[in-house]
C-alpha positions as CSV (number, residue, x, y, z in Angstrom):
1,M,-1.8,-8.8,-8.2
2,T,-1.9,-7.8,-11.8
3,K,-0.3,-4.7,-13.3
4,A,-3.8,-3.3,-13.9
5,E,-4.8,-3.9,-10.3
6,Y,-1.6,-2.1,-9.1
7,L,-2.1,0.8,-11.5
8,E,-5.7,1.1,-10.2
9,L,-4.5,1.1,-6.6
10,A,-1.8,3.7,-7.4
11,S,-4.3,5.9,-9.3
12,N,-6.6,5.9,-6.2
13,H,-3.8,7.6,-4.3
14,Y,-2.7,10.0,-7.1
15,D,-5.0,12.9,-6.1
16,S,-3.7,12.7,-2.5
17,I,-0.1,12.8,-3.6
18,N,-0.9,15.6,-6.0
19,D,-2.6,17.6,-3.2
20,L,0.7,17.6,-1.3
21,N,2.0,20.3,-3.7
22,K,-0.4,22.7,-1.8
23,L,1.6,22.3,1.4
24,D,4.0,25.2,2.2
25,N,6.8,23.4,4.0
26,F,8.8,20.3,3.3
27,H,8.3,18.7,6.8
28,D,4.5,18.5,6.3
29,Y,4.9,17.3,2.7
30,E,7.3,14.5,3.8
31,K,5.1,13.5,6.7
32,E,1.9,13.3,4.6
33,Y,3.8,11.6,1.7
34,V,5.0,8.8,4.1
35,N,1.5,8.3,5.4
36,I,0.1,8.0,1.9
37,L,2.8,5.5,0.9
38,H,2.3,3.5,4.1
39,K,-1.4,3.1,3.3
40,M,-0.7,2.2,-0.3
41,G,1.9,-0.3,0.8
42,R,-0.5,-1.9,3.2
43,E,-3.1,-2.2,0.5
44,I,-0.6,-3.9,-1.8
45,L,0.5,-6.3,0.8
46,E,-3.1,-7.2,1.7
47,K,-3.9,-7.7,-2.0
48,N,-0.9,-9.9,-2.5
49,L,-0.8,-11.9,0.7
50,G,-4.4,-11.7,1.9
51,E,-5.9,-10.0,4.9
52,L,-3.5,-9.3,7.8
53,S,-4.0,-11.4,10.9
54,N,-5.0,-9.6,14.2
55,D,-2.3,-11.6,15.9
56,K,1.0,-9.7,15.3
57,R,3.0,-12.8,16.1
58,K,1.4,-14.9,13.3
59,K,3.5,-15.0,10.2
60,N,1.5,-17.4,8.0
61,F,0.2,-16.2,4.6
62,T,-3.5,-16.6,3.8
63,N,-2.6,-16.7,0.1
64,N,0.8,-18.2,-0.1
65,P,2.5,-16.7,-3.1
66,R,5.0,-19.5,-3.3
67,Q,2.3,-22.1,-3.7
68,D,0.8,-20.2,-6.6
69,K,4.0,-20.4,-8.6
70,R,4.5,-24.2,-8.4
């Protein structure tokens, strides 16, 4: 993932994060913030490592980042 790709992904979630300022209590703010960051984190992982397997036990990378650096 390049810096430009990361910034694009983060900018896609900026409006959602900015809309959190409209919430009137911290509990709801925190809950929605965690959900947004969870979605963003998943998108980053999928971009870096490839699509996630349906089998939760499988730990193999589809795009092995260690092979790319050799």
